[in-house]
N, C-alpha and C positions, 0 to 999 in steps of 0.2 A: 946730513949724510956727508961722508968724506968724498974726496975726488974719486973718479971712476977707478975701481979696483979691478976692472975686467971681470969676465965670467968666473964664477966659483960654484963648486958643487954644493948642493944642499943636503942636509940630512933627510932621509926619506920621510920622516914625520913632518918636517917643515915644508918640504915639497908637496906632500899630500895636502897639507893645510892650504897652501896657495892654490893648488889645482882643483880641490874639491868643488869649490863654488865657481870656478872659472868656466867659460864656454868649452874649454878642452876637456874638462873633467867632470862636469855636472851630470853626465849620463852614465859614467863608468861605475861598475860595481867595485867592491873593495879590492879584489885581486887585480883588476885592470888598473885601478888607481895606483896601487902599489907598484905594478910593473912600469907604468908611465913615470911615476915620481922618481924612479931610479935613473931616469934618462934626461932630466932637466937640470939646468944651471941657472943661477941668478946673476943679475948684473945691476949695479947701482950707477945712476947717472946724476951728475950735478946739473943744476939749472943752466940752460943754454947749450948743453952737450947734445950731440947728435947720436941717436941710436942707429939710425939708417940715413944715409945720404942718397939723394936722387942720383940715378945713373950707376949705382953700385949694385952688386949682387951678393947674396949670401944664401945660406940654406937653412935659415931659422924662422920659426914662428914664435912670436913673443906674446906673453900675457902681461898686461900692465897691472902690477900689484898695488903700487902706491904712487902718488903724484899725478901729473898730467903731462901728456905729450901732445905737441901740436903737429898736425900733418901739414907739411909745407911743400910748395912747388917752386922751382926756380922761376925767376922773373927777369925781365930786362933791367929792372932797377937793381940796386945793390942788395937789397934784402929780399929773402923768399916771401911768398904770399901764403898766409895761413888759410887752409881749406876747411879744417875741422880740428876739434880738440878731443883727444881720447881721455877717458876716465878709467879709474881702476876697474878691472874686469874685462876691458876691451882687448881684442886681439889686434896684433900688428904684424905686418910682413907675411900674411897668410897666402897671398897670391904668388909671390916669388918663391915661397916655401913649396908650393904645389908645382908651379910650372918652370921654376929655375931661371926666369928672366930677370933682367935688371929692375930695380925699384924705380917706378915713375915719379914717386914723391919721396920726400924725406920725413923723418920723425925726429923732432927736437924737444928736449925736456924743457917744460915751462918752469919747473921747479925741481927739487930733488926727487928722483924717481927710482923705483925698483921694478925690474921686469924679470920674469921667469921665461927662459928660452928653451925650446926644443929644436935640436938640429935634425935635419932630414936623415942622415945616416943612422943616428940613434933611433929615430922613429922607424925607419925601414927595417932595423934589426928585430923588430917585434912582429913583423908580418907573419912569419910561420908559427910563432908561439902564441900570438894573441890577435888573430884576425878580426875578432869582434871589436877589440879595442881600436884597431886601425880604422874600421868602418865608422865607429862612433866619433872618433876624432875628426876624420875627414868630413863627416856629416856636420860637425860643429863648424868646421872651416867654411863649408859651403853656405851654412846659415849666416855666418858673419859676412861673407861676400854678398849674399843676397840682401842683407840689411843695408850694406853700403850702397848697392845699386838702387835699392828702393829709396833711400834717403837722397841720393843724387838725382833720381828721377823727379822726386817731389820738389827739390830745389830748382830744377830746370823748369818745371811747370810754373812755380811761383815767379821765377825770373821772367819767363815768357809772358805771364799775365801782367807783370809790372810794366814791361816794355810796351806791350800792345795797348794797354789801357791808359797809361799816363804819359808816355813819351813817344808814341808812334813806333813804327817798325824800324829796326836797325839793321 
């Protein structure tokens, strides 16, 4: 992949292909998928490039189409700490897309990546004409957030077990 070209619009057929099996589009019927596909753009990232930096805000939700993104948090050391790695099909930026707050973590490309992005104003333009689409996409975003919370809870439990059983209480 070449250096970041910034967001670019996709043909509806390509956008539909990317969205069809993604969390955002897998419940949509063909008319809803067509409507949503007209409102997304793609972005290519080179390895090491940030899609999102912690402390910034934007109004987009992203679907990772190819490559891998690491979820990083700032640290006192010079390099951010990796919390998780996203794979193709994963959503990114969904919480800030919904609530408009700054991102608490960053997303950095581990290798060349492609993401498909939906901006909030484009999404909101579909409210009156496609309310079921809005409902289904929001449900997909909540599911993604639920999976993240579940994974974090499981990791917390495992970490707690490790500290209590092998190293005492910290």
